[in-house]
Residue, then its C-alpha position, 0 to 999 in steps of 0.5 A: m244736698s238739694f232744695p226740699t220739694s216737700q213740706p214736712d214740719d212747715s207750719l206756715s205752708t198751706s199746700n203740698k204743691r208748689p204755689k204759682p208765683f205772686v199768689c198772695d195767700r195767707a202764708l205769703l202775706t204773713a211772711a211779707g208782714l214779718l219782713v216789713l216789720g223786721i226791716a222797720i225795727v232794725f233799719g228804721k233809725s236810718i231815716t234820721f241819718g244825713f247825706v255823706n260825702w262819698d258819692d251822695p254829692w254827685y248823685v243827689t246834693n250837687n246833681a243838677l239833673i234831679h233838681s227839675w223836670s226840664f227836658e234837658n234834665l230828663y235827656g241828661i238822665g237818660t244819656e249821661t253817666v254819673t260817678r262812672n255808672y250808667a244808671p238812668l233809672t236810679i237817677f230818675s228815682y232821685l228826681l222823684d225823691y228830690t221832688a217829694w223830699g227836697e234836701w231832707a236826707g230822711g226821705y231818701h233813706l225811707t225810699n231805700l228802706c222801701w226798695h229793700a223791703l220789696n226785695s226781701v219780699l221778692v226773695c221770699v216769693l222766689l224761694r217759695q216758688l223754687t222750694g215750695r216751702v214758706y219756712v225756707a223762703l222766710a228764713v232766707a228772706l229774713l237773713f237777707a233783710l237783716h244781715p249786717v252786710q246789707i247795711e251799706s246797700v240799705v243805709w247808703i243813699s248812693a247805693r240805691k242802684g243796687l237796690i232797684s236793680t235787684s228788685f227787677i232782677l228778682a222779679s225777672l227771675c220769678f218769671w224765668l225760674r219756672e219749671n213750666r215756663t211759657s213764652q209770655d213768662e219769658l217775654i215779661g222776664t226779658g222786659l224786667f231784665l232790661v229795666a234792671l240793666f237801666a238801674k245797675a249793670i250788675a244785672v248782666v249776670l241774669p241770662a247766665v243764671v237762667l241758662l244754668y237753671d234751664w240746663l241743670i234744673r229743667r234738664k234742657s240741653f245746653a244748646e237749647s238753654l243758650g239759645r233762649q238767652v241770646v237776646g239777654f246775652l246781647l243786652a248784657i254785652w251792650f251794658t257791659l261795654l257801657t260800664t267798662g268804658s265808664q269805669k276806665i276813668v282815672g281818679g277816685g277810689i282805690r287804684h294801687h291794685f291796677a298794677l297787678n297782672k291777671i295771674e296775680v288778680l286771680g290769686l287775689d280773688s281766690m283769697l277775696l272769696w274767703r273774705y266774702l264768706g267771712m263777712l257773711l259768717y262773722p259780720v263785724e267791723r263793717s267799713i265803707m272801704y277795706d284794705p286787703p293785702l294784694y300779695y299773699p305768701l305762695w303757701i297760702v295762695l296756692p292751696s286756696a286756688i287749688f281748693w276753689t279749682g277742686l270745688a269747681v271741678w267737683l261741682f261740675r261732676s256733680r251737676h246730675t246728682h246735686p243740681w240744686l247745689v251746683f246751681g246755688f254756688a253758681a248763682a252766688l258766684l256769678p254776681l261776684l264775677p264783675v267785681l273781682n277786678l278781672i276788669p279793673l275797678t276803683t275798689i277791691i272788696n265791698d259789703r254791697y257786692l254781697y247783696l245779691p250773692c248772699i241770697p243763694l248762699f243763705a238758701l244753701g245754708v238754710t236748706g243744709v241746716d234743715w237737711a242736717c236737723r232731719r237726721i238727728p234722732r229723737v229731736p223734732a226737726a221743726t223745733m230745731n230749725t225754728a230755734l236755730a233760724s230765730l237765733a241767727i236772725a235775732a243776732c243779725g238784727w242786733m248786730t245790724q242795729q249796733q253797726m249801722t250808726m257809722w252811717k249817720n254822718d260823714a265824721a262817723l263814717w270815715k272815723q270807722a273807715a280810718e280805724i279799719s283801713p288806716e293806710l288807705p290815703i283816700v280814707q284819710y282824705q275823706y276823713a279830713l274833709s268830714l272834719w273840715n265840714a264839721g268845723d274841726e279845722s286843725k284836725a282836718v289839716d293834720r289828717l290831710e297831712y297824714a294822708l300825704s305822708l302815706p306811701r300809696v299816694d300816687e301823683y294824681d292824688r298827691e296833686r289834689y291833696l296838696a291843692k286841698l291842703e293849700e285851700f284849707r290853710s288859706t281858709a284857716e288863715e283868713t278865718a284867723e285874720r277876721t277873728a283877730g280883726l273882730e277882737n281888735a274892733t271890740r276892744 
């Protein structure tokens, strides 16, 4: 299987030659309009949502760095980490938001939608550049834009760093992934890569993606391909060290997997890859946190590990005959590598980690369906492609609209998480906080007591949960006393 380079049955295409990047012809403008319209229809309701109590207070509502344009704040934005991440460009975007919107959450959601719309258009531009086919590019971009797995990245204000980083990653790739690349293209691509790093460190994978493109697609030698990415890899190493140092801070999130050794982590990762594929193929029951098993029976883990190892070996051997297939799988895996807990993170699996990997996977899926449809006799391939793509895109848009309401406020977010992952103490703790903030004090106390009863509460969490429980009870008693005093005074 490979990306088609010709354009049969592609009604949106206007030329049999691959267009130059960023050429705004009628076909691309039409595709961009459809993408923006689709995002507005499906995600537009999010501007009525509020902030949530997961990272939003640290990034926005309680972040003094974004409340003024003082020198101290600007210096802090450029030098300080926020919630274990060094992302100065992202924090600067919140400063712009706060200046424009103040504390109106809808404005921040609107900014997220704009970044996501830009990314969707850039996906279309990049895929059109690579395939020469607007149909393929538009289908992949619409799936990327409207798939339910994108809800967390788009609707969660604190996920902004992934949106901004992706914009500059995609723009950089539009310059790097060219058959006849010039030195100017490489210089611009490197500059955009550096900007992407300042938004989120996930951009560190970009030099590896470009290296594989040069080696597999442009047929350059591995040594030459590697040599052209020396600067990129040095920048990637620098930002990796920055992020690794920040992520070692103890506290928050999920940490019970820290006890796993590297072999056990690899076994878990072999199962998580299936979970990630399942999230794309059957996107139901979204949650801000998941609680996958850490240990699987050997008779399940071993075949899984053998399958992925065998696939990797087959792909390597097929690099000359199926270079695009190899490149597609590699481009999907590379953005997942930093979040597979080879370096411990306070999370195991999240929807937002698929924001970048889903692009090559959707591209492989769309081109694979196109390849199959062209081999069905007496059935017009264009008709079949259009019908299947329309059905998949419409289903994604509908499911996204149905599921995104879980992000409308704290209570809805953590109620959903408590239903999906009831045994995670942090989920029950956050749910208790949301109930307390909503004025449901008795249920908040009950939920916090339940969190303390769970077996996976470590000493760090137990200490702060007990302190919060004492605060809840003390506040509830004071409220009850004041209420009783007012009642006695009015008699």
